[in-house]
C-alpha positions as CSV (number, residue, x, y, z in Angstrom):
1,X,109.8,-32.1,-150.6
2,X,107.1,-35.2,-149.9
3,X,104.5,-35.1,-147.4
4,X,103.0,-38.3,-146.9
5,X,101.1,-37.9,-143.9
6,X,101.2,-40.0,-140.4
7,X,97.5,-41.5,-140.8
8,X,96.4,-45.2,-140.3
9,X,96.1,-45.6,-144.1
10,X,98.6,-43.1,-146.5
11,X,98.6,-43.4,-150.2
12,X,102.4,-43.7,-150.3
13,X,104.7,-44.6,-147.8
14,X,108.6,-43.9,-147.4
15,X,110.1,-46.8,-149.4
16,X,108.0,-45.8,-152.5
17,X,109.3,-42.1,-152.5
18,X,113.3,-43.2,-151.5
19,X,113.2,-46.0,-154.4
20,X,112.0,-43.4,-156.9
21,X,114.7,-40.8,-155.7
22,X,117.4,-43.5,-155.7
23,X,116.4,-43.7,-159.6
24,X,116.5,-40.1,-160.4
25,X,120.5,-38.8,-161.3
26,X,119.6,-35.3,-160.2
27,X,118.8,-36.7,-156.4
28,X,122.5,-36.8,-154.3
29,X,121.3,-37.4,-151.3
30,X,117.8,-38.2,-149.6
31,X,116.1,-36.3,-146.0
32,X,113.6,-38.6,-144.3
33,X,111.3,-37.5,-141.2
34,X,109.7,-40.1,-139.6
35,X,107.7,-40.3,-136.1
36,X,107.0,-42.5,-133.3
37,X,104.9,-45.7,-134.4
38,X,104.4,-48.0,-137.2
39,X,107.1,-49.7,-139.0
40,X,107.7,-47.9,-142.5
41,X,111.3,-47.0,-141.7
42,X,112.0,-50.6,-141.1
43,X,111.7,-51.2,-144.8
44,X,113.8,-48.5,-145.8
45,X,116.5,-50.1,-143.3
46,X,116.2,-53.7,-145.4
47,X,116.4,-51.6,-148.6
48,X,119.7,-49.9,-147.5
49,X,121.0,-53.6,-146.2
50,X,120.4,-55.0,-149.4
51,X,121.8,-52.5,-151.6
52,X,118.6,-51.1,-153.2
53,X,119.4,-47.7,-152.2
54,X,122.9,-46.5,-152.1
55,X,122.8,-43.2,-152.3
56,X,123.1,-41.3,-148.4
57,X,120.4,-41.0,-146.4
58,X,120.1,-38.5,-143.4
59,X,116.8,-39.7,-141.2
60,X,115.4,-38.6,-137.8
61,X,112.0,-40.4,-135.8
62,X,110.6,-37.4,-133.5
63,X,109.0,-38.6,-130.5
64,X,111.9,-39.7,-128.5
65,X,110.2,-37.7,-125.7
66,X,107.3,-40.8,-125.5
67,X,109.7,-42.8,-123.1
68,X,109.1,-40.3,-120.5
69,X,105.6,-41.0,-120.7
70,X,103.9,-43.4,-118.2
71,X,101.4,-45.1,-121.2
72,X,101.2,-44.7,-124.7
73,X,100.5,-41.5,-126.1
74,X,99.3,-40.5,-129.4
75,X,101.5,-37.9,-130.9
76,X,99.2,-35.8,-133.2
77,X,98.6,-38.0,-136.1
78,X,96.8,-41.1,-135.9
79,X,99.5,-43.3,-136.5
80,X,102.2,-41.9,-134.2
81,X,101.7,-43.5,-131.0
82,X,103.8,-46.7,-130.4
83,X,102.4,-50.1,-130.3
84,X,105.5,-51.9,-129.2
85,X,109.3,-51.5,-128.7
86,X,110.0,-51.4,-132.3
87,X,107.6,-48.4,-133.0
88,X,109.5,-46.3,-130.4
89,X,111.5,-43.5,-132.5
90,X,114.6,-44.2,-130.0
91,X,114.6,-48.2,-131.5
92,X,114.0,-47.0,-135.2
93,X,116.8,-44.1,-135.1
94,X,119.0,-46.9,-133.3
95,X,118.2,-49.2,-136.4
96,X,118.5,-46.9,-139.1
97,X,122.2,-45.7,-137.5
98,X,123.5,-49.2,-137.6
99,X,122.8,-49.6,-141.4
100,X,124.7,-46.5,-142.1
101,X,121.8,-44.1,-142.4
102,X,123.0,-40.6,-141.1
103,X,120.8,-40.0,-138.0
104,X,121.6,-37.1,-135.4
105,X,122.1,-37.2,-131.7
106,X,119.0,-35.2,-131.9
107,X,116.5,-33.2,-133.7
108,X,118.1,-29.9,-133.1
109,X,121.6,-31.4,-134.8
110,X,119.5,-32.2,-137.9
111,X,120.7,-28.9,-139.2
112,X,124.8,-29.8,-138.8
113,X,124.2,-33.2,-140.1
114,X,122.6,-32.0,-143.2
115,X,125.4,-29.2,-143.8
116,X,128.3,-31.8,-143.2
117,X,127.1,-34.2,-145.8
118,X,126.0,-31.8,-148.4
119,X,130.0,-30.3,-148.1
120,X,131.1,-33.8,-148.2
121,X,129.4,-34.4,-151.1
122,X,130.6,-31.2,-152.8
123,X,134.1,-31.6,-152.0
124,X,134.2,-35.4,-153.8
125,X,132.2,-33.5,-156.7
126,X,129.3,-35.5,-156.5
127,X,127.1,-32.2,-155.9
128,X,128.3,-29.5,-158.1
129,X,128.0,-25.8,-157.5
130,X,124.7,-24.4,-157.4
131,X,124.2,-21.1,-159.4
132,X,121.8,-19.0,-157.6
133,X,118.9,-17.2,-159.8
134,X,119.0,-13.7,-160.1
135,X,115.7,-12.4,-157.9
136,X,113.9,-8.9,-158.8
137,X,114.8,-6.8,-156.0
138,X,111.8,-5.2,-154.4
139,X,112.3,-1.6,-154.2
140,X,113.8,-0.2,-150.9
141,X,110.8,2.4,-150.6
142,X,107.0,1.6,-151.7
143,X,104.5,4.1,-151.5
144,X,101.8,3.4,-149.1
145,X,98.5,2.3,-150.8
146,X,95.0,4.2,-149.4
147,X,91.6,3.9,-150.1
148,X,89.8,6.1,-152.3
149,X,86.4,7.8,-152.1
150,X,85.1,9.9,-154.9
151,X,81.9,10.5,-153.1
152,X,83.0,11.7,-149.7
153,X,86.2,13.1,-148.3
154,X,86.7,13.3,-144.4
155,X,90.1,14.4,-144.6
156,X,90.8,17.9,-143.3
157,X,88.9,20.1,-140.5
158,X,85.5,19.1,-142.1
159,X,84.4,16.5,-144.1
160,X,82.9,16.9,-147.5
161,X,80.4,15.7,-150.0
162,X,81.8,15.3,-153.3
163,X,83.1,18.7,-152.7
164,X,80.4,20.3,-150.5
165,X,81.3,21.0,-146.7
166,X,78.6,18.7,-145.0
167,X,77.9,22.0,-143.2
168,X,76.5,23.5,-146.5
169,X,74.2,20.9,-147.2
170,X,73.1,19.5,-143.5
171,X,70.9,22.0,-142.0
172,X,67.1,23.2,-143.5
173,X,68.8,26.6,-143.7
174,X,71.4,25.6,-146.7
175,X,68.4,24.7,-148.8
176,X,69.7,21.3,-149.6
177,X,67.1,18.5,-149.3
178,X,67.3,14.7,-148.9
179,X,67.0,14.6,-153.0
180,X,70.0,17.0,-153.3
181,X,72.2,15.0,-151.0
182,X,71.2,11.7,-152.9
183,X,72.2,13.2,-156.3
184,X,75.5,14.5,-154.7
185,X,76.6,10.8,-153.0
186,X,75.2,8.8,-156.2
187,X,75.8,11.1,-159.3
188,X,78.5,13.3,-157.8
189,X,76.9,16.5,-158.8
190,X,74.0,18.6,-157.8
191,X,71.2,17.8,-159.9
192,X,68.4,20.1,-160.7
193,X,65.4,20.9,-159.3
194,X,63.1,18.6,-161.2
195,X,65.2,15.7,-161.2
196,X,65.6,16.3,-157.5
197,X,62.1,16.7,-156.8
198,X,61.5,13.5,-158.8
199,X,63.9,11.3,-156.6
200,X,62.1,12.5,-153.4
201,X,58.9,11.6,-155.4
202,X,59.9,7.8,-155.8
203,X,61.3,7.8,-152.2
204,X,57.7,8.6,-151.0
205,X,56.1,6.3,-153.7
206,X,57.8,3.1,-153.3
207,X,58.7,2.4,-149.5
208,X,55.8,0.3,-148.4
209,X,54.9,-2.9,-150.4
210,X,52.6,-4.2,-147.9
211,X,53.2,-7.1,-145.2
212,X,53.4,-10.2,-147.6
213,X,56.2,-9.3,-150.3
214,X,59.7,-11.4,-149.7
215,X,61.4,-8.8,-147.7
216,X,58.8,-7.6,-145.2
217,X,57.9,-11.5,-144.7
218,X,61.8,-12.3,-144.1
219,X,62.2,-9.2,-141.7
220,X,59.1,-10.5,-139.6
221,X,60.3,-13.4,-139.2
222,X,63.4,-12.9,-138.3
223,X,61.9,-10.3,-135.6
224,X,60.1,-12.8,-134.7
225,X,62.7,-15.3,-134.0
226,X,64.1,-12.9,-131.3
227,X,66.9,-11.0,-133.5
228,X,67.8,-7.3,-133.3
229,X,66.4,-4.6,-135.6
230,X,69.5,-4.5,-137.7
231,X,69.8,-8.3,-138.3
232,X,65.7,-8.1,-139.1
233,X,66.6,-5.2,-141.7
234,X,69.2,-7.1,-143.4
235,X,67.4,-10.5,-143.6
236,X,64.6,-8.3,-145.7
237,X,67.2,-6.3,-147.5
238,X,68.9,-9.7,-148.7
239,X,65.6,-10.7,-150.6
240,X,66.1,-8.0,-153.0
241,X,66.5,-9.4,-156.5
242,X,65.2,-9.9,-159.8
243,X,61.5,-11.2,-158.2
244,X,61.5,-8.4,-155.8
245,X,62.6,-5.0,-155.9
246,X,64.6,-5.5,-159.0
247,X,61.5,-4.8,-161.4
248,X,62.9,-1.2,-161.4
249,X,66.4,-2.1,-162.7
250,X,65.3,-4.7,-165.2
251,X,62.7,-2.1,-166.7
252,X,65.2,0.7,-166.9
253,X,67.8,-2.1,-168.5
254,X,65.4,-3.4,-170.9
255,X,63.3,-0.4,-172.2
256,X,66.5,1.5,-172.8
257,X,68.3,-1.5,-174.6
258,X,65.0,-1.3,-176.7
259,X,65.0,2.1,-177.2
260,X,68.8,2.6,-178.1
261,X,68.7,-0.5,-180.6
262,X,65.8,0.9,-182.6
263,X,63.6,-1.6,-181.8
264,X,59.7,-1.0,-182.6
265,X,57.9,-1.7,-179.5
266,X,56.5,-4.6,-181.3
267,X,59.4,-6.3,-182.2
268,X,60.7,-5.4,-178.3
269,X,57.7,-7.6,-177.5
270,X,58.5,-10.5,-179.8
271,X,62.4,-10.1,-178.4
272,X,61.4,-10.5,-174.8
273,X,59.0,-13.3,-176.0
274,X,61.6,-15.4,-177.8
275,X,64.1,-14.9,-174.6
276,X,61.3,-16.4,-172.1
277,X,61.5,-13.0,-170.3
278,X,58.6,-11.4,-168.7
279,X,58.3,-7.7,-169.3
280,X,59.6,-5.9,-166.3
281,X,57.4,-2.9,-165.4
282,X,54.5,-4.2,-167.2
283,X,51.6,-5.6,-165.4
284,X,49.3,-5.5,-162.3
285,X,47.5,-7.9,-160.2
286,X,44.7,-5.8,-159.1
287,X,45.1,-2.6,-161.4
288,X,44.2,-2.1,-165.2
289,X,43.3,0.2,-167.6
290,X,39.6,0.6,-166.0
291,X,41.1,1.1,-162.2
292,X,44.1,2.7,-163.0
293,X,47.1,2.8,-160.5
294,X,47.0,6.5,-159.3
295,X,50.8,6.5,-158.1
296,X,51.5,6.0,-162.1
297,X,49.4,8.3,-162.8
298,X,51.0,11.0,-160.5
299,X,54.5,10.0,-161.6
300,X,53.5,10.2,-165.1
301,X,52.0,13.7,-164.6
302,X,55.3,15.2,-162.6
303,X,57.4,13.6,-165.4
304,X,55.4,15.3,-168.4
305,X,55.0,18.5,-166.9
306,X,58.8,18.8,-165.5
307,X,61.1,16.4,-167.5
308,X,62.8,18.1,-170.5
309,X,62.1,15.3,-172.6
310,X,60.7,11.7,-171.7
311,X,61.9,9.2,-174.7
312,X,61.8,6.3,-172.3
313,X,58.6,7.0,-170.9
314,X,57.0,7.5,-174.3
315,X,58.3,4.2,-175.5
316,X,57.1,2.5,-172.7
317,X,53.8,3.9,-172.9
318,X,53.6,2.4,-176.3
319,X,54.5,-0.8,-175.4
320,X,51.8,-0.5,-173.0
321,X,49.2,0.4,-175.4
322,X,50.1,-3.2,-177.4
323,X,50.0,-5.2,-173.9
324,X,46.6,-3.7,-172.5
325,X,45.4,-4.4,-176.1
326,X,46.0,-8.3,-175.0
327,X,45.0,-7.7,-171.3
328,X,44.1,-4.7,-169.8
329,X,46.1,-5.5,-166.3
330,X,49.1,-5.8,-168.5
331,X,49.7,-2.0,-167.9
332,X,52.5,0.0,-167.1
333,X,53.2,-0.4,-163.2
334,X,55.0,1.9,-160.6
335,X,58.3,-0.1,-161.1
336,X,58.0,0.8,-165.0
337,X,57.2,4.1,-164.5
338,X,60.0,5.0,-162.2
339,X,62.4,2.9,-164.4
C-alpha cells in the first residue's frame, strides 16, 4: 500500500508506482484510489491504452458529491479541487472505465469488485492459494495488572505506612515524629532515635537559603506574574539540580566513592581536579576557619555524640584540612556535612 498524498507537490504519482507494480511478478492486480482534482489518473489511462500496463486495475476517484455544490469545493487535500470538467471525479471514473479499468458504480461497491476480481484471477490460476501464517493465540484469561506500592497501602479498612496503620503514627500520643514517618516512607523501616533526630535536624537546618537563590527567585517571579501558590512552588522546585540543591547528593556521592575506592584525601583532590569537578560540599562564600558556620559545627557535634561511627564525616574533615591549607574559606559546608 502506497499513500502518495493529495498535495500540490508530491514525491511520486500514480503512474510511477503502478509501473513498478506492473514489473513486479508478485503483483497480480492493482488498486488505485484517486480523488477529485488533478489529472494524474489520465496518465494511467494512457498507459493502459498503450499496453504499458497489462495487469488488471481496480480504481475509484472519490469526490463524486462535488457536482451537488454550486461552486468548486476543496476536499481536504490541497489538490482535491476540480479546476475543469476533466478533473471531476465523475469524468475520471468514466474515462478509466472506458479503457477497461474495473470501476465500481460507487465507493460502497468497491469491496465487491475487489472480491470478484480476486476470485476470477484465482479461478484462472493467476493467483495461487495463500497459506495463512500461524498466529500466536492470546490467552483467553489475562491476569489484570495493578500498580504496586511498597511504601503505603490503602487497601482494607485503614491505610498503612509500610505496615504501620496510619492511626498508630499520626497523632502525638503515638510517639511517632515527622522523622519517624520520613524513615518509614523513605527507607521502609523505623530508624533508631539518633537517625530520626538527624533527619529532623536537617529539615530545620536547610529550608531557607535566602531570597537570591534559583528556587526562591523563580518562585517569586512566577508569583509576581500572577500564578497560584502551587505553580510558583513548582517553578522553584524545578530549578533543583547540580548547581542548586544538588550539592548534598553530590557530596555524599563523591565522598563515598573516594572512601569506598580507598582513595587518600590527596588522591581524591587530584581525581576531582583531573575530572574538572569542583568538590561538592567544600567551600563557602562568607564562612571560613576564622568565621565557622555554626550550623556545620552543630551537625558535626550531633554526629560525633550520637552516631555509632562517622567514617564519611571523618574522611570529609580530612579533605577539609587539605583544602583549607590552600584557602581558608574552602571549609566543609552544610551540604558536605549533611551529605
